[in-house]
C-alpha positions in Angstrom: -20.9 -11.8 6.2 -23.1 -14.7 7.2 -21.5 -16.9 9.9 -22.2 -20.2 11.5 -20.5 -21.0 14.9 -19.9 -24.6 16.2 -18.5 -24.7 19.7 -19.6 -27.1 22.5 -18.8 -24.7 25.3 -22.0 -22.7 25.6 -20.4 -19.7 27.2 -17.7 -19.4 24.5 -20.3 -20.1 21.8 -22.7 -17.4 23.0 -19.8 -15.0 23.7 -18.5 -15.4 20.1 -22.0 -14.8 18.8 -22.5 -11.6 20.9 -19.0 -10.3 19.9 -19.7 -10.8 16.2 -23.2 -9.4 16.3 -21.9 -6.4 18.1 -19.7 -5.9 15.0 -22.8 -5.9 12.9 -22.0 -9.4 11.5 -24.8 -11.8 10.7 -24.5 -14.9 12.9 -27.1 -17.1 11.2 -26.8 -20.2 13.5 -24.9 -21.5 16.5 -24.5 -25.2 17.5 -22.6 -27.4 19.9 -22.2 -30.4 17.7 -20.4 -31.4 14.4 -23.7 -32.7 12.9 -25.4 -29.5 13.9 -22.9 -27.3 12.1 -23.3 -29.4 8.9 -27.0 -29.0 9.1 -26.7 -25.3 9.7 -24.3 -24.9 6.7 -26.8 -26.8 4.4 -29.7 -24.7 5.7 -28.1 -21.2 5.8 -25.3 -21.3 3.2 -23.0 -19.1 5.3 -19.9 -17.3 4.0 -17.7 -18.7 6.9 -17.9 -21.4 9.5 -16.1 -21.0 12.9 -15.6 -24.4 14.4 -14.0 -25.8 17.5 -11.7 -28.8 16.8 -13.0 -31.0 19.6 -16.8 -31.5 20.0 -19.2 -34.3 21.1 -19.4 -37.2 21.2 -15.7 -38.1 21.5 -14.1 -34.7 21.8 -11.3 -35.6 19.5 -11.4 -34.4 15.9 -15.1 -33.9 15.2 -14.6 -30.3 14.3 -11.8 -31.1 11.8 -13.9 -33.8 10.2 -16.9 -31.5 10.0 -14.8 -28.8 8.4 -13.5 -31.2 5.8 -17.0 -32.4 5.0 -18.3 -28.8 4.9 -15.7 -27.8 2.4 -16.5 -30.9 0.4 -20.1 -29.9 0.2 -19.5 -26.2 -0.3 -16.1 -25.7 -1.9 -16.3 -21.9 -1.6 -17.0 -22.0 2.2 -14.4 -20.3 4.4 -13.5 -22.1 7.6 -11.9 -20.7 10.7 -10.9 -23.5 13.2 -10.4 -22.7 16.9 -8.4 -25.0 19.2 -7.1 -24.9 22.7 -3.7 -26.1 21.5 -1.9 -27.1 18.3 -3.5 -30.0 16.5 -1.0 -31.5 14.0 -3.8 -33.3 12.1 -5.2 -29.9 11.0 -2.5 -29.3 8.4 -3.2 -32.2 6.0 -6.9 -33.1 6.7 -8.4 -29.6 6.4 -6.1 -28.4 3.6 -6.9 -31.2 1.3 -9.0 -30.2 -1.6 -8.0 -26.6 -2.3 -6.4 -23.4 -1.0 -7.7 -20.3 0.5 -10.4 -19.4 2.9 -8.7 -21.3 5.8 -7.8 -20.2 9.3 -6.5 -21.9 12.4 -6.3 -19.9 15.6 -5.6 -20.9 19.2 -8.5 -20.0 21.4 -6.4 -17.6 23.4 -6.3 -15.5 20.3 -10.0 -15.0 20.4 -9.5 -12.8 23.6 -7.5 -10.4 21.4 -10.6 -9.1 19.7 -9.0 -7.0 17.0 -6.7 -9.9 16.0 -9.6 -12.3 15.9 -11.8 -10.0 13.8 -9.0 -9.3 11.4 -8.4 -13.1 11.0 -12.1 -13.7 10.5 -12.4 -11.1 7.7 -9.2 -12.3 6.1 -10.3 -15.9 5.9 -13.8 -14.9 4.7 -12.2 -13.0 1.9 -10.3 -16.2 0.8 -7.0 -15.6 2.6 -5.3 -17.5 5.4 -4.9 -16.8 9.1 -2.7 -19.3 10.8 -1.8 -18.7 14.5 1.9 -17.7 15.0 2.3 -20.6 17.5 1.0 -23.1 15.0 3.3 -21.7 12.3 6.3 -21.9 14.6 5.7 -25.5 15.6 5.0 -26.7 12.0 7.9 -24.9 10.5 10.2 -26.5 13.2 8.8 -30.0 12.3 9.3 -29.4 8.6 13.1 -28.7 8.5 13.9 -32.1 6.9 11.7 -31.2 3.8 13.9 -30.7 0.7 12.1 -27.7 -0.8 11.7 -25.9 2.5 15.3 -26.5 3.2 16.1 -24.3 0.2 14.8 -21.3 1.9 17.1 -18.9 3.7 16.5 -18.0 7.3 15.0 -14.6 6.2 12.8 -16.3 3.7 11.5 -18.7 6.4 10.7 -15.6 8.5 8.8 -14.1 5.6 6.9 -17.3 4.9 5.9 -17.6 8.6 4.5 -14.0 8.5 2.7 -14.8 5.2 1.1 -17.7 7.1 -0.2 -15.3 9.7 -1.8 -13.4 6.8 0.3 -10.3 6.8 0.7 -8.3 3.6 4.0 -7.1 2.2 4.0 -3.8 4.0 3.2 -5.4 7.4 5.9 -8.0 6.8 8.4 -5.2 6.0 7.5 -3.3 9.2 7.8 -6.5 11.3 11.2 -7.4 9.9 12.5 -3.8 9.6 13.2 -4.1 5.9 11.9 -2.3 2.8 8.8 -3.3 0.8 11.1 -4.1 -2.1 13.1 -6.5 0.0 10.0 -8.3 1.0 8.8 -8.6 -2.6 12.2 -10.0 -3.6 12.1 -12.6 -0.8 8.6 -13.6 -1.8 9.6 -14.1 -5.4 12.5 -16.2 -4.2 10.2 -18.3 -2.0 7.8 -19.0 -4.9 10.8 -20.1 -7.1 12.3 -22.3 -4.4 8.9 -24.0 -3.7 8.3 -24.5 -7.5 5.2 -22.3 -7.5 4.8 -21.0 -11.0 2.3 -18.3 -11.8 -1.2 -19.7 -12.3 -4.5 -17.9 -12.8 -6.5 -20.2 -10.4 -4.0 -20.4 -7.6 -3.0 -17.7 -5.1 0.7 -18.4 -4.8 0.9 -16.7 -1.4 -1.7 -19.1 0.0 -0.2 -22.1 -1.9 3.2 -21.4 -0.3 1.7 -21.3 3.1 -0.3 -24.5 2.6 2.7 -26.3 1.1 4.6 -25.5 4.2 1.9 -26.8 6.5 1.2 -29.9 4.5 4.9 -30.8 4.4 5.1 -30.2 8.1 2.3 -32.7 8.7 3.9 -35.3 6.4 7.1 -35.0 8.4 5.2 -35.2 11.7 
């Protein structure tokens, strides 16, 4: 796995690089600016970019805009965004243009090394890894959406855990139900969100991104 890191805090940037290299992962470039990460992506063609949301010069949304541009230039690039707190703009801006290979973690999650590495690998493989706190806030903001309103409370729980990137068995263990019950809930979620089977779309990812995009529109 080839990785580019964009983080303006030099201690966190180098700490991330050391952590990933200790796991025998290939950190091909690190940078502290949005322009720098785009140059690094063009030069090194990484599998995944890990970006801070707020970088110089304005420390507002440079990381988000760089992530959007990076995905435009390299549609297959996986992106894992780090933020100190929930950025509502993430949902629509970064998710535009496709599904899969997207993660959004609060920086406090990085300190939980196993969770962070699991999320990194999941996103690099084309999945999603959305921080539970982000999911909770966006689901709360999306309650007026018609299609999401179709979901039962248990289905909303399952969708939230899907957003965290959990598989069926892990969801079953978290909710103390059977694998079969989880499978049934997921089929119901797909139906209620009007997600028909499609060869080119991962419906699990599409369901999660639909939830986040609708939450942003309602925000």
